[in-house]
Every structure is written in C-alpha cells, then in structure tokens.
C-alpha positions, 0 to 999 in steps of 0.5 A: 326631298326634305322639306326647308328648314324654317328660319327663327329669329333670336327675338322669336326664340325667347318667346318660344322656349323656356330652356336654352342650351347653347354651344360655345364655339361658333354660336357665342365665340371664336378664338378672337372674341365674342361673335356679334350679338352674343353678350346681348343675347345672353342678357336677353335670355336672363331678362326673359326669364329663360334658363340657360347653360352653355354646353360645350364639348371643349375638354381642354379647360376646367370650368373656371378656366373656361369662365375666365376664357369667356371673360377674355373673349368678352362674355361674362358667364358664371361657372354654374351656367358652364357644362363641358365634355370634361365634366364627364371624364369623372362619371366615365372613370367611376362607371368603368372602373378606372381610378388608379389606372395609368393615363396618357392625356393628350391636352393642356394642364387643365385637361391632365388636372380633370383626369387626376381628379377623376382618379387616374394616374397621368403618365408621359405620352411615351409610357409603354405601360399606359392603361388608359388613353384620354384625347381631350385636345389638339394642344399641349403636346408635340403633335407629330411625334406624340401621335406617331409614338402613340401608334406604336404603343398601341400597337404593342399594347393590343397585340399583347392582349393588354388593351388600352381604354380609349376616351374621347371627351370631345367628339368634334372633328373641327371648330371655328377659329375666325370667320372662314378659319378652322381648326383641328380638334380632339375628334380628328385625333382620335379618328386618326388613331382609330384609323390606324388601329383598324389597319393593325386589327381589322376584325376587331378594331378598338374604338374610342368611348366618346362622352361629349355631344352627340351622346345623350349623357351630356345633355341629361346632365345639363337638363338635370342641373337646370332642374328640368327634363326633356318634356319641357320647352327645351332647345339646343343652339349649335353650329354642327349638325353631327354633334349639336343637332344630332345630340338634341334630336337624340334626347328629344329636344328641338334644335337650331343650327346657327350659321356662324360656325362650321356648318352652313344652313345654306347647304342643309344635307338631304340626309342625316340629322336636320335641325327644327329651326336655323338662324344665321347668328344669335345677333343677326336677324334671319333673312332667307330659307336655305 
C-alpha cells in the first residue's frame, strides 16, 4: 500500500520553492471565473520573489488571447508568464518537416492561426488531400459531421499508403468547467479517432504525436524561459494526475495535486503517478490527508 501523500498549505509552498509552474483550468480558473484565492496567490508568489509561469495544455488560444481570457476571468497575468501547448506547434512542424503541408485543424480561429504561423497550409476539414491533422480543441467546428467525415478520409488516406501526420497539442481528456461540471477537450477527440483507426488498421494503428503535458518538452521550454533547470527548487501545481503530475515526475521536479479540478486528492490511486504533496486549492487551507 502506498504511503499517504502529505498535504501542503499555500503559505508553506511559498517558502519551500523558488520556481512555481501552474496549470490554468482547475488550479487558477474555470470557465466562470478565477477560483477562490487565485489572484491573491499569484500576488503572493510575486511578492515572495518566486519565479512563476502558467503552463497550460490549452491550444485554442494564442498567448495574447490567453492573457485577455484570464483578464475576463478576473486574473491579470502578463503574456511573458504564459506558456501553452500551442507554443509547441511551430517547433514540432520544424522538426518533422511539415512546413507547406495541407493541414486540417480542429479548433477555433486562434488554433488555425498557430498552425498557419508554424508554416502549415490550413484547408477545410473535408479536404480529401489533407497531409496533417492537428487536434487542438473541441470548439470551432460542427462536432459530429466533422469527426465522421474525418474518419472516412483518414481510412482512405492510410489505406492508399498516404498517411496523415497526426498532431495533438493538448492531451487532456476533460477539463473543469465549474464545480462539479466538466467538458471534453482535444485528448478525447484524438482518442476517438485513434480508436477508429485501430479498428481499421489493427496491426499498425496510427497514433497522434502529443505535444503538451505530460511530455517533457513543454516543461523544458518553461524552465528555459524562466532561466532555471530541474535542479532548482521547482514545483508544478496541477489538477490532473495523468498530465500535470506525471509530466512533473518525468522531468524530475516536485508536484502538488490541487483539488479544485478534475482529480480528487481524496481518491488517490494505488498505482500510477503520485504527487509530492496535495492541497485543496491555492486559496484554501489544507485540513485532511487523503
């Protein structure tokens, strides 16, 4: 049996760590506004001299749009302190030689703009000659007809020996919309498409290239922007074990599971990624051990 995960109060975090990475949805905000104490917590980080950055799997907004969205939700966060999985699209396109390729982008206009900036040529979702599929978000397109059409197109392309490069900036399956309410996001769409492809091509099922948390590049990029490495006193605050916590462990930094989002600290699994600490929320004192 795994030992219990110790609790950590926000005030203790300020003295324990010098660099703080924070997930956005489920830690600082939901779709209705800032979570309790979030604005005060960010102010305390700055006053304590901590280096901090919001590290989000959101690939539906460009950095400036993210800043504007945070402001609408009640948080003033400068663009220099925001890094999203959308920022990894351009490096991936460069590494994989995808510049100039025909790209279907699932997501709103900002998602398409990030792919265009990366060098992709955005085409309609029903284009039978697509070469790259980038799944950024569940918004910005008619869900059922688009997904059903893409399944047929992907079947045809792979069967003809003309594979499509599959890109998933945001591996999250769900995100918190409000207390007790959750929404689907890009990882669920990619899972649906991978499941359909696995039925058709069981011997070598096509897989998405996932860019965001839990994969190391987004953490490495954040630490580089902050001018530190994993040997510093760094911690990741997140609400999801499979992305925030697993990603922190993969790069060798501490992590805190925050209980205001998807994963419940009171239901910690016996196996799989476990955080260094837990807290009920960035503005709430801890009172129990799961």
